[in-house]
C-alpha positions in Angstrom: 21.2 72.5 80.8 24.7 73.5 81.9 27.1 70.0 81.6 29.0 68.7 84.4 32.6 68.9 83.0 34.5 66.7 85.4 34.2 63.7 87.7 36.1 61.9 89.8 35.7 59.0 93.0 38.5 57.0 95.0 39.0 54.3 96.5 41.8 52.6 99.2 43.9 49.6 97.7 45.4 48.1 100.4 49.4 48.6 98.5 51.9 50.9 98.2 51.4 53.9 95.8 54.5 52.5 93.3 53.1 49.2 92.7 49.4 50.9 92.2 50.7 53.8 89.9 53.1 50.8 88.1 49.3 49.2 87.2 47.8 51.9 86.3 50.2 54.0 84.4 50.6 51.0 81.6 47.9 51.9 79.2 48.1 48.1 77.8 46.8 46.3 80.9 43.6 49.0 82.0 41.5 46.6 79.3 41.3 44.3 83.0 40.1 46.6 85.0 38.0 49.5 82.5 34.3 48.1 81.8 35.2 50.0 78.2 38.2 50.1 77.3 40.3 46.7 75.8 43.7 47.6 76.5 46.0 49.9 73.9 49.1 49.6 71.6 51.3 52.0 72.7 53.9 53.8 69.5 57.1 53.5 70.2 59.7 51.6 71.7 59.4 52.7 75.3 56.8 51.0 77.5 57.0 52.7 81.4 55.2 55.7 80.8 56.5 59.2 80.5 55.4 62.3 79.5 54.1 62.6 75.8 54.3 58.9 75.3 51.4 57.8 72.7 49.2 55.3 72.8 46.2 54.3 70.9 43.2 52.7 73.3 40.7 49.7 71.8 37.1 50.7 73.4 33.5 49.2 73.4 30.4 49.6 74.7 27.4 47.2 73.9 27.9 46.8 69.6 29.8 49.8 69.1 34.0 49.7 69.2 36.1 52.3 68.4 39.8 53.5 69.1 41.2 56.4 70.6 44.9 58.3 70.4 45.9 59.3 73.3 48.9 61.1 75.1 50.2 60.8 77.8 50.4 65.0 80.3 51.8 63.4 83.5 53.8 60.2 84.6 54.7 60.9 88.4 55.8 57.8 89.5 53.6 57.1 93.0 51.7 60.4 92.2 49.8 60.9 89.3 49.6 59.7 85.7 47.2 61.5 83.0 46.6 61.4 79.2 45.0 63.3 77.1 42.6 61.5 74.4 42.9 63.4 71.5 41.6 61.7 68.5 38.9 58.8 67.4 37.8 56.8 65.2 36.1 53.3 64.0 39.0 51.2 63.3 41.8 53.6 63.7 41.7 57.0 65.7 41.6 59.5 62.2 39.4 62.2 63.3 41.2 64.3 65.8 40.1 67.2 68.3 40.0 67.7 71.6 37.6 64.5 73.7 39.0 64.1 77.3 40.8 63.6 80.0 42.0 60.8 82.2 44.0 61.4 85.3 44.9 59.2 88.4 46.2 60.7 91.6 47.9 58.2 94.5 48.1 59.2 98.2 49.6 57.2 100.3 47.4 56.1 103.6 47.6 54.1 106.7 45.4 51.1 104.7 47.7 51.5 101.6 46.7 54.1 98.7 44.3 56.2 97.9 43.3 56.2 94.0 41.6 59.0 92.5 40.2 59.1 88.8 39.3 61.9 87.4 37.5 62.1 83.9 36.7 65.6 82.1 35.2 66.5 79.3 37.8 68.1 77.0 35.1 68.8 74.8 34.9 72.9 75.6 33.7 74.2 72.2 30.5 72.1 71.8 27.2 74.1 72.7 26.0 71.9 76.0 23.2 71.3 74.0 24.7 69.7 71.2 27.2 67.7 73.9 24.1 66.6 76.3 21.8 65.4 72.6 25.1 63.7 71.4 26.0 62.2 75.1 22.6 60.5 75.3 22.3 59.3 72.1 25.9 57.6 72.7 25.3 56.2 76.1 21.5 55.4 75.8 19.5 57.8 77.6 22.8 59.6 79.7 25.3 62.5 79.9 29.1 61.2 79.8 29.6 62.7 83.3 26.6 60.5 84.7 27.7 57.5 82.3 31.5 58.6 83.5 30.7 58.3 86.7 29.8 54.9 86.8 32.6 53.6 84.9 34.7 55.2 87.2 33.1 53.3 89.9 33.6 50.5 88.3 37.2 50.4 87.2 38.4 51.2 90.5 36.2 48.6 92.0 37.8 46.0 89.6 41.6 47.8 90.0 41.0 47.0 94.3 39.9 43.5 93.9 42.6 42.9 91.3 45.4 44.1 93.2 44.7 43.1 96.6 44.2 39.5 95.3 46.9 39.6 93.7 
């Protein structure tokens, strides 16, 4: 079975693109909305997002916990924020490798901002059969593409609720 290498979803939030971007481009805040992420630690002193910023994300799925090392690849205020996940480990991200890219696009619309979240599988060197078998073990029966569709939907709904309440 051929893998789906990228999935995305969008939602409209009643807020201006710069304010939505400011929230989503802060890696330490993602844990407020994501069903798996529990926050991040930015490496270095600068806190606002910039291309090359490195952070370590803490994640949890059921009883499993892991840490990832990520590098920001796009930081265009009010337009686009993206980062590449390139190392993973239980407590420290010691195992390097291409894992995934996460991207957020922001578009001004009449009702506010359309936010599009995109997940791309960067495990291009993995044979499809191996990736699908690993995915089904790690997600209890799903491919990562199917699993991430649900995570993206949850993240966007939680983000919308939080930003429209505040």
